[in-house]
Structure formats: C-alpha cells, structure tokens
C-alpha positions as CSV (number, residue, x, y, z in Angstrom):
1,M,130.9,117.9,116.4
2,I,131.8,116.3,113.3
3,Q,131.8,112.6,115.0
4,H,128.6,113.6,117.0
5,R,126.8,114.3,114.3
6,L,128.2,111.3,112.5
7,S,127.0,108.8,115.0
8,V,123.6,110.7,115.4
9,F,123.6,110.0,111.6
10,L,124.4,106.4,111.8
11,V,121.8,105.8,114.9
12,T,119.4,107.3,112.8
13,L,120.2,105.3,109.6
14,L,120.2,102.0,111.9
15,I,116.7,102.9,113.0
16,L,114.9,103.4,109.7
17,V,116.9,100.1,108.2
18,A,115.4,98.1,111.4
19,T,112.0,99.8,110.7
20,S,111.7,99.2,107.0
21,A,113.3,95.2,107.7
22,I,110.4,95.0,110.1
23,A,107.5,96.7,107.9
24,Q,108.7,95.3,104.6
25,Q,105.4,97.2,103.2
26,K,103.1,94.9,104.9
27,T,99.5,95.7,104.9
28,I,97.0,96.2,107.8
29,L,93.5,96.0,107.1
30,F,91.4,97.8,109.9
31,D,87.9,96.5,110.6
32,A,85.4,99.3,110.1
33,A,82.2,97.4,109.0
34,H,81.1,96.5,112.6
35,A,79.7,99.6,113.9
36,Q,82.9,101.0,115.0
37,T,81.3,104.0,115.1
38,A,78.4,103.0,117.3
39,G,77.3,105.6,120.1
40,N,80.4,107.8,120.9
41,A,83.1,105.4,119.5
42,D,84.7,106.6,116.6
43,W,87.4,103.6,115.9
44,T,88.4,104.3,112.3
45,L,91.1,105.7,110.8
46,D,89.5,108.2,108.5
47,E,85.8,109.1,107.9
48,D,85.5,111.3,104.7
49,S,81.6,110.9,105.6
50,C,81.0,111.3,109.6
51,G,80.3,107.4,110.8
52,T,81.2,105.4,107.5
53,A,85.2,104.8,106.7
54,Q,86.5,104.6,103.0
55,R,88.5,102.1,102.1
56,F,91.5,104.3,101.6
57,P,92.3,107.4,103.9
58,T,92.6,110.5,102.7
59,P,95.0,112.6,102.0
60,D,96.9,109.5,100.7
61,Q,99.4,108.0,103.0
62,S,102.1,108.3,100.5
63,G,102.3,111.9,101.6
64,I,103.1,110.9,105.4
65,T,106.4,111.8,106.7
66,S,108.4,111.7,110.1
67,A,106.7,115.1,110.8
68,T,103.1,114.4,109.8
69,P,100.9,114.7,112.9
70,E,98.1,112.3,113.5
71,T,95.2,115.0,112.6
72,Y,96.2,114.2,108.7
73,W,93.1,111.8,109.1
74,N,90.4,112.1,110.9
75,G,89.4,108.9,112.7
76,A,90.0,108.3,116.7
77,H,92.6,105.7,115.3
78,S,94.5,108.1,113.2
79,A,97.3,108.3,115.6
80,M,97.9,104.8,115.5
81,G,97.3,104.3,111.5
82,V,99.5,107.2,110.9
83,D,102.3,106.0,113.2
84,L,102.1,102.6,111.7
85,V,102.6,104.3,108.6
86,K,105.7,105.9,109.3
87,K,107.2,102.7,110.6
88,G,106.7,101.5,107.0
89,F,103.3,100.1,106.9
90,H,100.5,100.3,104.1
91,V,97.2,100.8,106.0
92,E,93.3,100.4,104.6
93,S,90.1,100.0,106.0
94,L,87.2,97.7,105.4
95,P,84.4,99.8,105.1
96,V,80.5,99.2,106.0
97,G,79.0,97.1,103.6
98,A,82.6,95.1,102.5
99,R,82.9,91.7,103.1
100,I,85.1,89.6,105.3
101,S,86.4,86.4,103.3
102,Y,89.5,84.4,102.9
103,G,90.5,82.9,99.3
104,D,87.4,84.7,97.4
105,G,89.3,85.7,94.4
106,T,86.0,88.0,93.6
107,N,86.4,90.0,96.6
108,A,89.1,93.3,96.3
109,Q,89.5,93.3,100.2
110,D,89.5,89.6,100.6
111,L,91.8,88.7,103.9
112,S,94.5,86.9,101.5
113,H,95.9,90.5,100.5
114,Y,96.9,91.3,103.9
115,N,99.2,90.6,106.5
116,I,97.0,92.0,109.8
117,F,93.5,92.1,110.3
118,V,93.1,94.5,113.1
119,M,89.7,94.5,115.0
120,P,89.0,97.5,116.8
121,E,85.9,96.4,119.4
122,P,83.6,95.3,116.8
123,N,79.8,96.0,118.0
124,I,78.0,93.5,115.8
125,A,78.2,89.8,115.9
126,L,80.3,87.9,113.1
127,T,78.2,85.7,110.6
128,S,79.4,82.1,110.7
129,T,81.1,82.9,107.6
130,E,82.9,85.9,108.7
131,I,84.1,83.7,111.3
132,T,85.5,80.7,109.1
133,A,87.2,83.4,107.0
134,I,88.8,85.1,109.8
135,R,89.8,81.6,111.4
136,N,91.2,80.5,108.3
137,F,93.3,83.6,107.2
138,V,94.9,83.2,110.9
139,Q,95.4,79.2,110.5
140,N,97.1,80.0,107.1
141,G,99.8,82.6,108.2
142,G,97.7,85.6,108.7
143,G,97.8,88.1,112.0
144,L,94.9,89.0,113.9
145,F,94.9,91.7,116.4
146,M,91.5,92.0,118.8
147,I,90.9,95.1,120.6
148,A,88.2,94.6,123.0
149,D,86.7,97.0,125.9
150,H,85.2,96.4,129.3
151,A,82.6,93.9,129.6
152,G,79.1,95.6,128.8
153,S,80.2,98.1,126.2
154,D,77.6,97.2,123.7
155,R,77.4,100.7,122.2
156,N,74.6,100.1,119.6
157,N,72.2,98.1,122.4
158,D,72.1,94.9,120.2
159,G,73.0,92.3,122.6
160,I,76.4,91.7,122.2
161,D,79.7,93.7,123.1
162,A,83.2,93.3,121.4
163,A,84.5,90.8,124.1
164,G,81.4,88.6,123.3
165,V,82.0,88.9,119.6
166,F,85.5,87.6,120.2
167,N,84.6,84.6,122.4
168,A,82.2,83.9,119.7
169,L,85.1,83.9,117.1
170,M,87.4,82.0,119.2
171,G,84.8,79.6,120.1
172,S,84.4,77.4,123.3
173,P,87.1,76.2,124.6
174,S,89.0,78.9,122.7
175,L,90.9,78.2,119.6
176,F,93.1,80.8,120.3
177,G,93.6,79.9,124.4
178,I,92.3,83.4,124.9
179,T,88.9,84.2,126.5
180,Y,87.9,87.6,127.3
181,N,86.0,88.2,130.7
182,D,82.5,89.5,129.5
183,N,80.8,89.9,133.0
184,S,79.8,93.4,133.4
185,A,79.1,93.0,137.2
186,D,82.6,91.4,137.7
187,K,84.5,95.0,138.9
188,T,87.7,93.0,139.1
189,F,88.0,91.4,136.3
190,G,85.6,92.6,133.8
191,W,85.2,96.3,134.4
192,F,88.0,98.1,135.7
193,D,90.3,101.2,135.6
194,D,94.4,100.4,135.7
195,H,96.6,103.6,135.0
196,P,99.4,103.0,134.8
197,D,99.4,99.1,134.1
198,G,103.0,98.0,134.0
199,N,102.7,94.3,135.6
200,F,104.8,92.8,132.9
201,T,105.8,89.5,132.4
202,I,109.3,88.2,133.5
203,D,109.7,86.2,130.4
204,T,112.8,87.8,128.7
205,T,111.9,86.6,125.4
206,S,108.4,88.6,125.3
207,P,108.5,90.3,121.7
208,I,105.7,92.8,123.2
209,I,108.0,93.3,126.4
210,W,111.4,92.5,126.2
211,T,112.4,92.2,122.7
212,G,110.1,94.2,121.0
213,A,110.7,95.4,117.5
214,F,110.3,99.3,118.7
215,G,112.0,99.1,121.9
216,M,111.3,98.2,125.3
217,P,108.1,99.9,127.4
218,S,108.8,101.2,130.9
219,S,106.7,99.5,134.3
220,S,106.3,103.0,135.5
221,R,104.2,103.8,132.4
222,G,102.7,100.5,131.0
223,L,99.3,101.0,129.5
224,G,96.8,103.3,130.5
225,L,93.8,101.2,130.8
226,F,90.3,103.5,131.5
227,G,87.4,100.9,131.4
228,S,89.1,97.8,130.7
229,S,88.3,93.9,130.5
230,S,90.7,90.9,131.1
231,M,91.5,87.8,129.7
232,T,92.1,84.3,130.9
233,L,94.4,82.1,129.0
234,S,95.1,78.6,128.2
235,G,97.0,76.5,125.5
236,A,99.4,78.5,123.2
237,A,98.3,81.6,124.6
238,K,100.9,83.7,126.4
239,G,100.4,87.0,128.7
240,H,102.4,89.9,128.3
241,V,100.8,92.5,131.0
242,W,98.5,91.4,133.9
243,K,96.1,93.8,135.8
244,T,98.2,95.3,138.5
245,T,96.4,93.5,141.4
246,S,97.0,90.1,139.6
247,T,99.7,87.9,139.8
248,H,102.1,88.5,136.5
249,D,102.8,85.0,134.3
250,T,99.4,83.5,135.5
251,S,96.4,82.5,133.4
252,T,94.1,85.0,134.6
253,G,93.9,88.7,134.8
254,V,95.8,89.5,131.3
255,T,95.3,92.5,129.8
256,F,97.6,92.2,126.6
257,A,98.1,88.7,125.3
258,T,99.4,86.9,122.1
259,S,98.9,83.2,121.1
260,T,99.2,81.3,117.6
261,Y,96.9,79.2,115.5
262,G,97.9,77.5,112.8
263,T,100.7,79.3,111.0
264,G,99.4,82.3,112.5
265,R,99.7,84.7,114.9
266,I,97.1,86.6,117.6
267,A,97.4,89.7,119.5
268,A,94.6,90.8,122.1
269,I,94.6,93.7,124.1
270,A,91.6,94.3,126.7
271,D,90.8,97.9,126.3
272,S,90.2,100.3,123.3
273,S,91.7,103.5,125.5
274,V,94.9,102.1,124.6
275,T,94.5,102.4,120.5
276,E,92.4,105.5,120.3
277,D,92.9,108.8,120.1
278,A,91.1,112.2,121.0
279,T,90.5,113.5,117.6
280,N,88.1,113.0,115.4
281,N,85.3,115.2,113.2
282,C,82.2,113.9,113.7
283,G,81.7,115.2,117.5
284,H,82.2,111.5,119.0
285,S,83.6,111.4,122.7
286,T,87.2,109.9,122.3
287,F,90.2,110.4,124.4
288,L,93.8,110.5,124.3
289,G,95.3,106.8,124.3
290,Y,97.5,105.8,121.5
291,N,100.1,108.6,121.8
292,D,99.4,109.5,125.5
293,P,102.9,111.0,126.5
294,S,102.0,109.4,130.3
295,Y,101.9,105.8,129.0
296,D,103.7,103.4,126.4
297,N,100.4,102.3,124.7
298,G,101.6,103.4,121.2
299,L,105.1,101.2,121.7
300,L,103.2,98.1,123.3
301,V,100.7,98.2,120.4
302,A,103.3,98.8,117.6
303,N,105.5,96.1,119.1
304,G,102.4,93.9,118.7
305,I,101.6,95.0,115.2
306,A,105.6,94.0,114.2
307,W,105.5,90.7,115.9
308,L,102.1,89.8,113.7
309,A,103.5,91.0,110.9
310,N,106.7,88.9,111.0
311,G,105.0,85.7,111.6
312,S,104.9,82.9,108.5
313,G,103.1,85.5,106.5
314,G,101.1,83.1,104.8
315,G,97.7,84.6,105.3
316,G,97.3,88.0,104.5
317,G,100.4,89.6,102.8
318,D,101.5,86.8,101.2
319,T,103.5,87.9,98.3
320,Q,105.4,84.7,97.3
321,A,104.2,82.9,94.1
322,P,103.8,79.2,93.8
323,A,106.0,77.2,91.9
324,V,104.9,75.3,89.0
325,S,106.3,73.2,86.3
326,I,104.7,70.9,83.7
327,T,105.9,66.9,84.0
328,A,104.5,65.5,80.9
329,P,104.5,65.5,78.0
330,L,108.3,66.2,77.9
331,N,109.8,69.4,75.8
332,G,110.3,68.5,72.3
333,A,107.8,65.4,72.4
334,T,105.5,64.3,69.6
335,V,102.0,63.9,70.6
336,V,99.0,61.8,68.8
337,G,95.5,61.6,70.2
338,T,94.5,62.1,73.9
339,V,97.3,63.5,75.6
340,S,97.7,63.7,79.6
341,V,99.1,67.1,80.5
342,T,100.4,66.9,84.1
343,A,102.0,69.4,86.6
344,T,103.6,69.7,89.9
345,A,102.7,73.0,92.0
346,S,103.9,73.9,95.2
347,D,103.7,77.1,97.7
348,N,104.6,78.5,101.2
349,V,101.2,78.2,102.0
350,G,98.9,76.4,99.6
351,V,98.4,76.2,96.1
352,T,94.5,77.0,95.3
353,K,94.2,75.9,91.5
354,V,96.4,75.1,88.6
355,E,95.3,76.4,85.2
356,F,96.5,74.4,81.7
357,Y,97.0,76.9,78.8
358,L,97.7,75.8,75.0
359,D,99.3,78.5,73.1
360,G,98.4,81.4,75.7
361,V,94.4,80.1,76.0
362,L,93.0,78.6,78.9
363,K,91.9,74.9,78.3
364,S,91.5,73.4,81.7
365,T,91.7,74.1,85.6
366,D,92.4,71.7,88.0
367,T,91.9,72.4,91.9
368,T,93.5,69.1,93.4
369,S,96.9,67.5,93.0
370,P,97.8,65.5,91.1
371,Y,97.0,68.4,88.8
372,A,96.3,67.1,85.1
373,W,94.5,67.7,82.1
374,S,93.2,65.4,79.3
375,W,93.9,67.1,76.1
376,D,92.4,66.1,72.8
377,S,95.0,67.0,70.5
378,T,93.0,66.2,67.5
379,T,91.5,69.6,68.3
380,A,94.6,71.1,67.5
381,S,96.1,71.8,64.1
382,N,99.5,69.7,63.5
383,G,102.7,71.2,64.0
384,S,104.5,72.8,67.0
385,H,102.5,74.1,70.1
386,S,103.3,75.5,73.4
387,L,101.8,74.3,76.9
388,T,102.0,76.5,79.9
389,A,100.7,75.8,83.6
390,K,99.8,78.5,85.9
391,A,99.5,77.7,89.7
392,Y,97.9,80.3,92.1
393,D,97.7,80.7,95.9
394,A,95.1,82.1,98.3
395,A,96.7,85.5,98.2
396,L,96.2,85.4,94.4
397,N,99.9,85.2,93.8
398,V,100.4,83.6,90.5
399,G,103.1,81.2,89.2
400,T,103.8,80.2,85.6
401,S,105.6,77.5,84.5
402,T,108.3,77.4,81.7
403,A,106.7,76.4,78.6
404,V,106.8,73.1,76.9
405,S,106.8,73.0,72.8
406,V,105.3,69.8,71.4
407,T,104.5,68.9,67.9
408,V,101.1,67.4,67.2
409,N,101.0,64.7,64.6
410,N,97.5,63.5,64.1
411,V,95.8,62.5,61.1
412,A,92.1,64.0,61.2
413,T,90.4,60.7,60.0
414,G,90.9,57.1,59.5
415,T,90.2,55.3,56.1
416,D,86.8,54.0,54.8
417,I,87.4,50.6,53.7
418,S,84.0,49.8,52.9
419,G,83.3,47.4,50.0
420,W,86.7,46.8,49.7
421,T,88.0,42.8,49.0
422,V,90.5,40.5,49.8
423,T,91.2,38.0,47.9
424,Q,92.7,34.3,48.6
425,A,94.4,33.0,45.5
426,N,95.0,29.0,45.2
427,A,91.5,28.5,46.4
428,T,90.1,32.1,45.1
429,V,88.2,32.6,48.2
430,V,86.9,36.5,48.4
431,Y,86.2,38.6,51.3
432,T,84.4,41.9,51.0
433,I,84.6,44.3,54.1
434,P,81.5,45.4,55.8
435,A,80.1,48.7,55.1
436,G,80.8,51.5,57.7
437,T,84.6,49.8,58.3
438,V,86.9,52.5,58.7
439,I,90.7,51.3,59.6
440,P,92.0,54.3,62.0
441,A,95.0,56.1,61.1
442,N,97.9,53.8,62.1
443,G,95.5,51.3,63.0
444,Y,94.3,47.7,62.0
445,V,91.5,45.5,61.1
446,V,92.0,42.1,61.5
447,I,89.7,39.5,60.1
448,G,89.3,36.4,61.5
449,R,87.7,33.1,60.4
450,D,85.2,32.1,63.2
451,A,86.0,33.1,66.6
452,T,84.5,35.7,68.7
453,K,86.8,38.6,69.7
454,A,87.2,37.3,73.1
455,A,88.0,34.2,72.2
456,F,90.5,35.5,69.7
457,Q,92.3,37.5,72.2
458,T,92.5,34.4,74.6
459,F,93.9,32.0,71.6
460,W,96.8,34.3,70.4
461,G,97.3,36.1,74.0
462,V,96.9,39.8,73.4
463,T,94.5,42.7,74.0
464,L,93.3,44.2,70.6
465,G,93.8,48.1,71.2
466,T,91.3,50.9,70.2
467,N,92.7,51.3,67.2
468,V,92.2,47.8,66.0
469,V,88.9,46.8,64.3
470,Y,88.3,43.1,64.5
471,L,85.9,41.4,62.1
472,T,84.7,37.9,61.9
473,T,83.6,35.9,58.8
474,A,81.7,33.1,60.2
475,G,84.1,30.6,59.0
476,A,84.2,31.6,55.1
477,F,87.5,33.6,55.2
478,P,90.5,33.1,55.2
479,Q,90.9,29.3,54.8
480,I,94.5,28.5,55.1
481,N,95.6,25.2,54.0
482,G,99.0,26.0,52.3
483,S,100.3,28.1,49.2
484,E,97.8,31.0,50.1
485,N,98.6,34.3,49.0
486,Y,96.3,37.7,49.4
487,T,95.2,40.6,47.6
488,L,93.7,43.8,48.6
489,K,91.3,45.9,46.4
490,N,89.4,48.8,46.7
491,A,85.8,49.3,46.2
492,S,86.1,49.9,42.8
493,G,88.4,46.7,42.1
494,T,91.3,48.7,42.1
495,V,94.6,46.6,43.4
496,I,95.8,48.8,46.2
497,D,98.2,45.8,47.6
498,G,99.4,42.4,46.9
499,P,99.5,39.7,45.5
500,T,102.0,38.9,48.7
501,I,104.2,35.9,49.1
502,S,102.4,33.0,49.5
503,E,102.4,30.8,52.9
504,A,104.3,27.7,52.8
505,S,102.4,24.5,51.3
506,G,102.6,22.8,54.4
507,A,100.9,25.8,56.4
508,N,101.5,26.4,60.0
509,Q,103.1,29.5,59.4
510,D,103.1,33.1,60.6
511,L,103.8,36.0,57.9
512,Q,104.3,39.4,59.0
513,R,105.3,42.6,56.7
514,I,108.7,44.2,57.8
515,D,107.8,47.4,56.3
516,P,104.5,48.5,54.7
517,C,106.7,50.7,52.3
518,T,108.1,47.6,50.7
519,A,106.7,45.3,48.0
520,A,104.2,42.9,48.9
521,N,105.4,40.1,46.6
522,I,109.3,40.0,47.6
523,A,109.9,37.0,50.3
524,S,112.9,39.4,51.7
525,N,110.2,41.8,53.0
526,W,108.5,39.6,54.8
527,R,109.3,37.8,58.5
528,V,108.3,34.2,58.2
529,G,107.9,32.4,61.4
530,V,105.9,29.8,63.7
531,T,102.3,30.6,64.3
532,T,103.3,31.2,67.7
533,L,104.9,34.4,67.0
534,A,101.6,36.0,65.6
535,N,101.2,39.2,66.6
536,P,97.7,40.5,65.5
537,G,96.7,43.9,66.1
538,S,100.3,45.8,66.8
539,G,103.6,45.6,65.1
540,A,103.6,47.4,61.9
541,G,107.0,48.9,60.7
542,A,107.7,52.4,60.6
543,G,105.9,53.0,57.0
544,C,106.0,55.8,54.7
545,A,102.6,57.1,54.7
546,K,101.7,54.5,51.7
547,G,97.9,53.8,53.0
548,V,96.2,50.5,53.7
549,V,98.2,47.2,53.3
550,I,98.2,43.5,53.9
551,N,100.5,43.6,57.1
552,E,100.4,39.7,58.3
553,F,98.8,36.8,57.7
554,S,98.5,33.0,59.8
555,D,97.4,30.0,60.1
556,A,96.6,28.5,63.8
557,A,98.6,25.1,64.3
558,G,96.7,22.7,66.3
559,T,93.8,20.5,65.6
560,G,90.7,22.3,65.6
561,N,92.1,25.6,66.0
562,F,91.6,26.8,62.0
563,I,88.8,29.2,63.3
564,Y,91.5,31.4,64.6
565,E,93.2,32.1,61.3
566,F,93.3,35.6,60.3
567,V,94.5,38.3,57.9
568,E,95.5,41.6,58.9
569,L,95.3,45.0,57.4
570,H,97.4,47.9,58.9
571,N,96.9,51.9,57.7
572,D,99.9,53.3,57.2
573,K,99.4,57.0,57.9
C-alpha cells in the first residue's frame, strides 16, 4: 500500500512539474472585443455585465485549484479558461473598446505583453491597423489561436463571419498558409457536422496528436464538430485533423491546423463548438464542447495552446530584457567639450530604443543602431558624473547598462584678448589684437603676416582646428629678419609674457615653447629648429593653467615666403 501511494505521488509530481514547465506562467489574451457575444454567441471567459467581458475574470484566477469547476466564471469559454489556469497559464480578456496593438507602450494590453492571442469566432472585420499589429505580433514570436465556425455564421449580420475575418487577416495568398472555406453553400467543406472527428495525421511528430504536452487523443473520441468549416493548406501550414470523409495528410478538408510565420506560431480550428461550454448567465444558447466527455476537444485545444506558448516567445510574453552597455567614453575617462556617448544593445527579439542618462536623468533617446548621443559636457559641472543607458524591447522589458564614471574638465569660457598688444623688439613693431578676439581655453591665436587662412594652411601643411583663431595683419606684423623677440601685454599695458628669447640673426628659424609654465626668456625653455618644423595651431606643452602665453614664432624660408611668417599665442587652461 505504501509503495502504491508513493508511485501515485511520484506520477502526480511528474505531471505537476511537466505542467509548470509547459506554462511557465505565460499569459493568454482572449479577444472579446469583436462581437464575441453577438446573437446567441458567448465566447468570453467571464462577464460581470452581460454581453461585455472585463479584462480580468472574477473571482480572481489566483483562487482556482485543481477542484475548481468551470462555473467559477460565467462566459461560455470559462471551461477553457479555468482549465488553462489549472495548467499554469494566466488568462485575460480584451474587452469591447480596447485596442489591438503591437509595440505601443501606451496600450496596457498591447500584444507585446502576451504569449498567445486567442481569437474565438470574431464577428467584426479587423481594421488595417489591427491586422498589421497581429501579423507583427506573430512575426516577432507571438502565438495566435484562430477559432472559426461554419461558413455563413454572421451572428451580427454585418456581412462578415469568423472565416472571412481570419481570411482577411491572413491575406491572399495566405501569409500563414491557411485559408478557411467561407462558402456557406458548400455543405461538404464549408458547413457540416462531424462527430467524432478522429481522422488524425500519421506524422508521429505532431505536437497536437502524437507528442502533445497534455497527452494523446483517441481517434474514437477526436473532435466534436457541430456546424464546422474546414481549411485548405499551403506553405508552412500543417494539418493534424481532417474531416472524416477527407484523406488525411492532404491539403484540403482540414479541421485543425498549425503553421509558422516569422518566429511565431499559429494554431487554427474550424469550429467554435470545440472550445465553448454550455454555461453562461446571459441567456445565450451555448453547448457543451471543451469539456464534453464524449470528445477530446479540451485535450486537443490544450495541446495547441502549449505548442503556441513554447515557441520562440519573442512576441507576447517576452520576459527577456535587452542587454546594453556603454562603449564610449571609457570608465574613468576625462571628457571635455562635446562628447560622443555610444552604446551597443541586443535582445532575443529586437531593441526598440536606447535611452541615455546623465546622473540618472534622461538626456537622449535613440531608436536606431548604432545608438549614440552627442553630449555637450559644458552643460555639466566640472567633476565626476555617471553615464548609464537603458535598452527597451517591444514587450517593454528594460535592460540597464553598468554605470560609466567620467570626469568633466571644462573651462567655462575662453579669454578675451581684445586690445592686447604683441611687441616685436629690435624693429619695435607693435600689433594690437582686434576687438572681439577670444582665445579659446586650451586654444590658440595665430597672427599671420599677409596670407589668407587657406593659403596659410596650405603652406604650413596644417588644418587649423576649431580651437584656433587665425588673424592676418595685411603685412604689418610680424617682420622677421633676425634677432627678433616678442612681448605680450594686456589692454592696460601690463606685461603678460615675455620678452622671449630672440630669433637667430640669420632668421630662417622656428621657435616653439617647450612648456608654457616655463620662463619666456630662457633659451633652454624653447625648441629651436628649421622653419619646416613649425606647428601652428597645436603642439603646446602640458602647462599649468598659466593663462595666455607666447607659444611659437617662425620665419618662413624661401624667396617671397615672408607673407607666411607668424606669431602664435596659446591659452594655457
């Protein structure tokens, strides 16, 4: 007796473990927004108000146990809903007035939040927006269960029945490889009874018949079809059950089919008699179906749900957050001016956007890879700051990067040197710097003699950067012939720097300050070389925040090249 009880316990435990592994708390959304209660229909999980399902069935599904009857809820799909909750799934309804969307973060019931979308016999045509959303949901990994009925089952007399709704959803030719027979005059394939329908596929890999998650149906029980249509298949679609008088494993007369589209899965059944139950509280005429003991309806449908739920999972029910990391700047970097902040992001389905944060405050959003933000670091205070990035997918899962710490080291403004003078001694030539001249922090002012900026750059083989101000004096300054030195004074006549060491008496030299911190009148503090070594607009030493200094002056060797002589100032900040 003890051994028997242990065996029963182990079998029960294995069933529970298997059920949990199949469902993994995945979520199913039942469409109740497309006239599912028209006429005598009542294809809802539960209705607190007759004819209108609410999003969450009541009482709450958390109260369902293995002994809970399907009358726990009131809709004619309550048996299906309660059974799926017992199997570990979470179920919701899409109420009248709710929107079908995919990837819309403003919609609380966006399909991206669900694994499976069940559509029990819709009787209102889908809009083009809804069609696009459902197709995208499936294409990106979602599961769709289409439940039709016999051709001509237009319960609200608006000119379209469930088969027509689904055929419009799939298009022509069918994107899913499934086409419902929507000819009500066709009593062979468009409108018929068939019970039991146990004309199963012989493909032993079928997840509906032979390898189903919840067991294998019996051909003597099969489907109970009462007023059914059928389907014709092509492409990726596969049949699992055929009308009894049809030949199994062919493309016509199919009553239960599956297919794939993108990374998603589709299951389709031809009659709502299979999924309904006989109880509702709104006076509708519904019949025993899902839990009818004469047929394996519930088993076959649950196998289909399990197969849908265990697809790629990339559409509805996606719970995997994207991975994201900041690739620049590097952790510990010191940044100045405009900084390119870049990130990489990846996801099992796809990244919809990346947000960039400075010290926890959202600063920029990029929806296209490569993800980047051009950050003007001058808008932040000098010192340490934290950069993070967040990546989102269509299911609104969020991945957050490891924080990158950077140090901002900007000088707020340059130095206005309007009216300052540079005096060249031995010829006593004085140049007054024009009004409005600002030398950038860590930048340069190059005082050229008589060349345009373009000609100057070409002669010296340089491109003056954005931190360089170029001035030309129309031949007045400098006048380098040999033995010249230079002194810099501010607008009040106070000496700021100099005098420098002197050019050689024979000229044809370039003199570059080794470090702006050092004295201007000591020869060892200068690097003296031929003019071809000149480096206008760059190359200043490390410095010590001394301010504006004379950094370089150079003759220009060659006949007639005197127009390219220059004196350079550097703002050591």
